[in-house]
C-alpha positions in Angstrom: -103.3 78.4 209.8 -103.9 77.0 213.3 -101.5 74.1 212.7 -99.0 76.5 211.4 -99.2 78.9 214.3 -99.1 75.9 216.8 -95.8 74.6 215.1 -94.3 78.1 215.2 -95.2 78.4 218.9 -93.9 75.1 219.7 -90.7 75.9 217.9 -90.3 79.2 219.8 -91.1 77.3 223.2 -88.5 74.7 222.3 -86.0 77.4 221.4 -86.6 79.4 224.8 -86.2 76.3 226.9 -82.9 75.4 225.2 -81.7 79.1 225.6 -82.6 78.8 229.2 -81.0 75.5 229.8 -77.7 76.6 228.0 -77.5 79.7 230.3 -78.2 77.6 233.3 -75.5 75.0 232.1 -72.7 77.6 232.0 -71.1 76.4 235.3 -67.9 77.6 237.1 -64.8 75.6 236.4 -64.7 73.5 239.6 -68.4 72.5 238.8 -67.5 71.5 235.3 -64.6 69.5 236.3 -66.8 67.7 238.9 -69.7 67.2 236.5 -67.4 66.0 233.6 -65.5 63.5 236.1 -69.0 62.0 237.2 -70.2 61.7 233.5 -66.9 59.9 232.5 -67.4 57.5 235.4 -70.8 56.7 234.3 -69.7 56.3 230.8 -66.7 54.1 231.9 -69.1 51.8 233.7 -71.2 51.3 230.5 -68.2 50.8 228.4 -66.6 48.5 230.8 -69.7 46.3 231.1 -70.1 46.2 227.2 -66.5 44.9 226.9 -67.3 42.0 229.1 -70.3 41.0 226.8 -70.8 39.3 223.2 -73.0 41.9 221.6 -74.5 41.0 218.3 -76.7 44.1 217.5 -75.0 46.3 215.1 -76.8 49.5 216.3 -75.7 48.9 219.9 -72.1 48.5 218.7 -72.1 51.7 217.0 -73.8 53.4 219.8 -70.9 52.0 222.3 -68.3 53.0 219.9 -69.5 56.7 219.9 -69.8 56.5 223.6 -66.2 55.2 223.9 -64.8 58.0 221.6 -66.6 60.8 223.4 -65.2 59.3 226.7 -61.7 59.3 225.5 -62.4 63.1 224.4 -63.6 63.7 227.9 -60.7 62.2 229.6 -58.1 64.0 227.3 -59.9 67.4 228.1 -59.9 66.9 231.8 -56.3 66.0 231.9 -55.3 69.0 229.9 -57.4 71.2 232.3 -55.6 69.6 235.2 -52.1 69.7 233.7 -52.4 73.4 232.6 -49.9 75.3 234.7 -50.5 78.4 236.6 -49.2 81.6 235.1 -46.6 82.0 237.6 -45.6 78.3 237.4 -45.4 78.6 233.5 -43.4 81.5 233.5 -40.9 80.1 235.9 -40.6 76.8 233.9 -40.0 79.0 230.7 -37.1 80.8 232.5 -35.7 77.4 233.4 -36.0 76.2 229.8 -34.2 79.3 228.5 -31.2 78.5 230.7 -30.9 74.8 230.3 -32.4 74.1 227.0 -32.4 77.0 224.8 -32.5 75.2 221.4 -36.0 73.5 222.6 -37.8 76.8 222.7 -38.4 76.8 218.9 -38.9 73.2 218.3 -42.3 71.7 217.4 -41.6 68.9 220.0 -42.7 71.2 222.8 -46.1 70.0 221.8 -48.1 69.9 225.0 -46.6 73.0 226.4 -47.3 75.0 223.1 -50.7 73.4 223.2 -51.6 74.5 226.7 -50.1 77.8 226.5 -51.9 78.6 223.2 -55.3 78.0 225.0 -56.8 80.1 227.7 -58.4 78.5 230.6 -61.6 79.9 229.3 -61.2 78.0 226.0 -60.4 74.9 227.7 -63.5 75.2 229.9 -65.6 75.8 227.0 -64.5 72.6 225.3 -64.9 70.8 228.6 -68.4 72.0 228.8 -69.1 70.9 225.1 -67.7 67.4 225.9 -69.9 67.2 229.1 -72.9 68.2 227.2 -72.4 65.5 224.3 -71.4 62.9 227.1 -74.3 63.5 229.2 -76.8 63.4 226.2 -75.2 60.1 225.0 -75.5 58.5 228.5 -79.0 59.6 228.6 -79.7 57.9 225.3 -77.9 54.9 226.6 -80.5 54.0 229.2 -82.2 51.3 227.0 -78.8 49.9 226.0 -77.8 49.2 229.7 -81.0 47.4 230.1 -80.3 45.3 226.9 -76.6 44.6 227.9 -77.7 42.1 230.7 -79.2 39.9 228.0 -76.0 39.3 226.4 -73.6 36.5 227.6 -70.3 37.5 229.4 -67.2 37.4 227.7 -64.7 37.3 230.5 -65.0 35.2 233.6 -62.5 36.8 235.8 -62.3 40.3 236.7 -59.4 42.3 235.5 -57.9 45.6 236.6 -57.8 48.1 233.7 -54.0 48.2 233.0 -53.8 44.4 233.0 -56.9 44.3 230.8 -55.5 46.8 228.2 -52.1 45.0 228.3 -53.5 41.6 227.4 -56.5 42.3 225.1 -57.3 44.0 221.9 -57.8 47.8 222.5 -60.6 49.9 220.9 -61.7 47.1 218.4 -64.7 45.6 220.1 -67.1 46.8 217.5 -64.9 45.7 214.4 -64.5 42.4 216.0 -68.1 41.7 216.8 -69.1 42.9 213.2 -66.5 40.2 211.8 -68.2 37.5 214.0 -71.4 38.3 213.0 -70.6 38.1 209.5 -68.9 34.6 210.0 -71.9 33.1 211.9 -74.6 34.6 209.5 -76.1 31.8 207.6 -77.1 32.6 203.9 -80.1 31.4 202.2 -79.8 27.8 200.4 -80.2 29.5 197.0 -77.2 31.6 197.5 -74.1 30.4 195.6 -71.9 33.4 196.0 -68.8 32.8 198.3 -69.1 35.5 201.0 -66.0 37.7 201.5 -65.2 40.2 204.3 -62.4 42.8 203.4 -60.4 44.3 206.2 -58.4 47.2 205.0 -56.0 49.6 206.7 -52.5 51.0 206.9 -49.3 49.2 208.0 -49.3 47.8 211.5 -52.9 49.1 212.4 -53.9 45.8 213.8 -55.4 43.8 210.9 -53.9 40.5 211.6 -54.5 41.0 215.4 -58.1 41.7 214.8 -58.5 38.5 212.5 -56.6 36.3 215.3 -59.0 37.4 217.9 -62.1 36.7 215.6 -60.7 33.3 215.0 -59.9 32.6 218.7 -63.7 33.1 219.4 -65.3 29.9 220.5 -68.3 30.4 218.3 -66.4 30.8 215.3 -64.2 27.8 216.0 -67.2 25.7 216.6 -68.9 26.9 213.3 -66.0 26.1 211.0 -64.2 22.7 210.7 -61.0 24.4 209.7 -59.3 27.9 209.6 -56.6 28.2 207.1 -54.2 31.2 206.5 -53.0 32.0 203.0 -50.1 34.7 202.9 -48.0 34.4 199.8 -49.7 36.2 196.8 -47.5 34.6 194.1 -48.9 31.0 195.1 -52.4 31.9 194.2 -52.5 30.3 190.7 -55.8 28.9 189.3 -54.3 25.3 188.5 -52.8 25.1 192.1 -55.5 26.3 194.4 -57.1 23.6 196.3 -58.2 22.9 199.9 -54.8 23.8 201.6 -53.3 20.8 203.8 -49.6 21.4 203.4 -47.5 24.4 202.8 -50.1 26.8 204.5 -50.5 27.5 208.1 -53.6 25.9 209.8 -54.3 28.6 212.4 -56.5 26.4 214.7 -56.0 22.7 214.5 -58.7 22.1 217.1 -61.7 23.5 215.4 -64.9 21.6 216.0 -65.9 19.0 213.4 -69.2 19.6 211.6 -71.3 17.9 209.2 -71.1 20.7 206.7 -67.4 20.9 206.8 -67.2 24.7 206.4 -63.7 26.3 206.2 -62.8 29.8 206.9 -60.0 31.0 204.7 -57.9 34.1 205.8 -56.1 35.7 202.8 -53.5 38.3 203.6 -52.6 40.3 200.5 -49.6 42.6 199.9 -49.8 46.2 199.8 -49.4 46.1 195.9 -52.9 44.4 195.4 -53.0 42.2 192.2 -56.6 42.0 190.9 -55.7 39.2 188.5 -54.4 37.1 191.4 -57.4 37.7 193.5 -59.8 36.9 190.8 -58.1 33.6 190.2 -58.1 32.8 193.9 -61.8 33.6 194.4 -62.8 31.5 191.2 -60.8 28.4 192.3 -62.2 28.8 195.9 -65.8 28.8 194.8 -65.1 25.4 193.1 -63.0 24.1 195.9 -64.6 25.1 199.2 -67.5 23.4 200.7 -70.8 25.2 201.0 -71.0 27.8 203.8 -67.3 28.4 203.7 -66.2 32.1 203.9 -63.2 34.2 203.2 -61.6 37.2 205.0 -59.1 39.2 203.2 -56.7 41.7 204.6 -54.8 44.3 202.7 -53.3 47.7 202.8 -54.8 48.6 199.6 -58.5 49.7 199.5 -58.9 48.1 195.9 -60.0 44.9 197.5 -63.0 46.5 198.9 -65.0 46.3 195.8 -64.6 42.5 195.9 -66.4 42.1 199.3 -69.8 40.8 199.5 -70.5 42.8 202.7 -69.4 46.2 203.9 -65.6 46.3 204.3 -64.0 47.1 207.9 -61.6 49.8 207.7 -59.2 50.1 210.4 -57.4 53.5 211.2 -54.7 54.6 213.8 -56.0 55.6 217.1 -56.8 59.1 217.7 -54.7 61.5 220.0 -57.4 61.3 222.8 -57.7 57.5 222.4 -53.9 57.1 222.4 -53.5 59.2 225.5 -56.0 57.1 227.3 -54.3 53.9 226.4 -50.7 55.2 227.2 -51.8 56.6 230.5 -53.5 53.4 231.7 -50.3 51.4 230.7 -48.0 54.0 232.3 -49.5 54.5 235.5 -50.9 50.9 236.0 -52.5 50.7 239.4 -51.3 54.2 240.5 -53.8 57.0 240.4 -52.7 59.7 238.0 -54.6 62.4 240.0 -52.1 61.8 242.8 -49.2 62.8 240.5 -50.1 65.8 238.3 -46.6 66.6 237.3 -46.0 62.9 236.2 -49.3 63.1 234.4 -48.3 66.2 232.4 -44.9 64.7 231.5 -46.6 61.5 230.4 -48.8 63.7 228.2 -45.7 65.2 226.7 -44.2 62.0 226.0 -47.4 60.5 224.5 -47.9 63.2 222.0 -44.3 62.9 220.6 -45.0 59.3 219.6 -47.4 60.4 216.8 -49.8 57.7 218.2 -47.3 54.8 217.6 -48.7 51.7 219.0 -45.3 49.9 219.7 -43.8 53.1 221.2 -46.6 53.2 223.7 -45.9 49.7 225.0 -41.9 50.3 225.1 -42.0 53.7 226.8 -44.9 53.1 229.2 -43.4 49.9 230.6 -40.1 51.7 231.0 -41.7 54.7 232.8 -43.8 52.4 235.0 -40.8 50.3 236.0 -38.9 53.4 237.0 -41.6 55.4 238.8 -39.4 58.4 239.6 -39.9 61.9 238.6 -36.3 62.6 237.8 -36.1 59.5 235.6 -39.2 60.5 233.7 -37.9 64.1 233.2 -34.6 62.6 231.7 -36.7 60.5 229.4 -38.7 63.5 228.4 -35.6 65.7 227.6 -34.0 62.9 225.7 -37.0 62.4 223.5 -37.4 66.2 223.0 -33.8 66.4 221.8 -33.9 63.3 219.8 -37.0 64.2 217.9 -35.7 67.8 217.3 -32.5 66.4 215.9 -34.2 64.0 213.6 -36.5 66.7 212.3 -33.7 69.0 211.6 -31.8 66.3 209.7 -34.5 64.4 207.9 -37.4 67.0 207.9 -39.7 64.6 209.9 -39.9 62.9 213.2 -39.0 59.5 213.6 -42.5 58.2 214.3 -43.9 59.9 211.1 -43.0 57.1 208.5 -45.5 54.4 209.5 -44.2 51.9 206.9 -40.7 52.1 207.9 -39.6 51.8 204.3 -36.2 53.2 205.0 -33.7 53.0 207.9 -34.4 54.9 211.0 -31.8 56.7 213.2 -32.3 56.3 216.9 -30.2 58.0 219.7 -29.0 56.4 222.9 -30.0 58.1 226.0 -26.8 56.9 227.9 -24.4 58.1 225.2 -26.1 60.7 222.8 -23.0 60.8 220.9 -24.1 57.3 219.3 -27.0 56.5 217.1 -28.6 53.2 216.2 -29.3 52.4 212.6 -32.5 50.5 212.7 -33.6 48.6 209.4 -35.3 45.5 208.1 -38.4 45.5 210.6 -40.1 42.0 210.7 -42.6 40.0 212.8 -42.0 36.5 214.0 -44.6 33.9 215.0 -44.7 32.5 218.5 -42.9 29.5 217.3 -39.8 31.2 216.2 -36.8 32.1 218.2 -36.5 35.8 218.9 -33.3 37.9 219.6 -32.1 38.0 223.2 -31.1 41.7 223.0 -34.0 44.1 223.6 -34.0 47.3 221.7 -35.1 49.6 224.7 -32.1 48.1 226.7 -30.0 49.5 224.0 -31.8 53.1 223.8 -32.3 53.7 227.4 -29.8 51.6 229.2 -26.0 50.8 228.9 -26.4 47.7 226.7 -24.1 48.1 223.8 -23.6 45.1 221.4 -20.9 45.3 218.7 -21.4 45.3 215.0 -24.6 44.5 213.4 -27.1 42.6 215.4 -30.8 41.8 215.7 -33.0 43.2 218.4 -36.3 42.4 219.9 -38.6 45.4 219.6 -41.7 44.3 221.1 -43.3 41.0 221.9 -47.2 41.1 221.9 -49.1 39.5 224.8 -52.1 38.9 222.6 -53.0 36.7 219.7 -51.3 36.3 217.1 -48.4 36.5 219.6 -46.1 38.0 217.1 -42.5 39.1 218.2 -41.4 42.4 216.3 -37.7 42.4 215.5 -35.1 44.7 213.8 -31.6 44.8 212.5 -29.4 47.3 214.3 -26.1 48.8 214.1 -24.5 51.5 216.7 -22.6 54.2 215.1 -20.6 57.1 216.3 -21.8 60.6 215.3 -19.3 62.4 213.2 -19.3 65.9 214.1 -17.0 68.5 215.8 -19.2 68.9 218.9 -19.4 65.0 219.6 -16.4 64.8 222.2 -17.5 67.8 224.1 -21.1 66.8 224.3 -20.3 63.4 225.5 -17.9 64.8 228.1 -20.5 67.0 229.5 -22.9 64.3 230.0 -20.7 61.4 230.9 -21.3 62.0 234.6 -25.0 61.5 234.4 -26.3 58.1 235.0 -29.6 57.3 233.1 -30.2 53.7 234.0 
């Protein structure tokens, strides 16, 4: 009985303390903003330091991943709070929109304005407080983690500013990369005959090959395996043909360190329509051909391959809106402090939300805005994207960034001449050794570059392994409608580039 009463009294005391703490923690908005800013700085220090370290502990990686996600949420809510217009400013801005762009009022592309106006300051403040409480608790729990970080060797030998780092490194995949490295370097017992397989699954252009390329580039992996081989063509995986590949397949790293065991790492890229019969033949032949200690990483859009893994699969997803905004903001503003330009920050947030977290669009538009750091130009880009997305939704029932697989041609408008559209089809990626088109797609969209007929255009060239260049086939066409000439005449006097 005494133990029961003691437990009850302890629970009541704990509830009372929590009630008092919650009451005291309801701070006014300036205090919440300041506290959240300081908590974000502390979290940023921990995350930045962890990005410089080769961390092998899986629990630490999960804890850092949770901290990083909460940090992105905190930054997102803080920018929303700072970008929310005053009532007078919002009313004046709405009147301006009614006069100049009446068709945009009912469009779903006014995402940030609708998002901000639908929330009161009290609601935003409440969400900020929740993120602050969660972030503060996670920082407190990370005290031991910070001490352990010093015991791990550094990854980078030179300091980077954040925008240069994000433009030249793999963003948001530290935990997945380290888990893959841990799998590759783990040594099985001598009695184990099973060939180890790590499945990496995820949708189209989510970064599966980029993750694998970064893992294979790691010095520890290159020292552990004598050869790293890439197999990409499913139809060539026949039982009688599969041997240790020397010709007809790409050797990713020729300069891997030789070792006595002769271990080989095989990277298998399977198509979206996963063929189980082909995979079983490949795996059976690999067990006979590959030396002891060899391993396989298999990537696919299909999650059917997960059951054939000998370890837990890595599942990659697209960035969340909060994570995407952090990434886009850093690339867009570069070394400029966004807090010094609140109107530009608000426009950048509107533009980022229209991209539907498209990774390539983040690179294209962020570099365009950073190279033209002018509020009038940013406003033209914003209005152009709004009108373009609205037109696309009205014609096709979805936005241009909604179809991730790009299985059908995409219609792009040109900012300089809205009466023209660019038919984009046949997207492809090319290795760093292949030639790429000299015409850039962003120049055709946002500038006065106007090739004739069908042409190949460079969409984006990645600055990180595997250094792919993304290209597409384009054709400029005139819009055929009654209002084309009038619309073109009205905008012919505006210079967009």
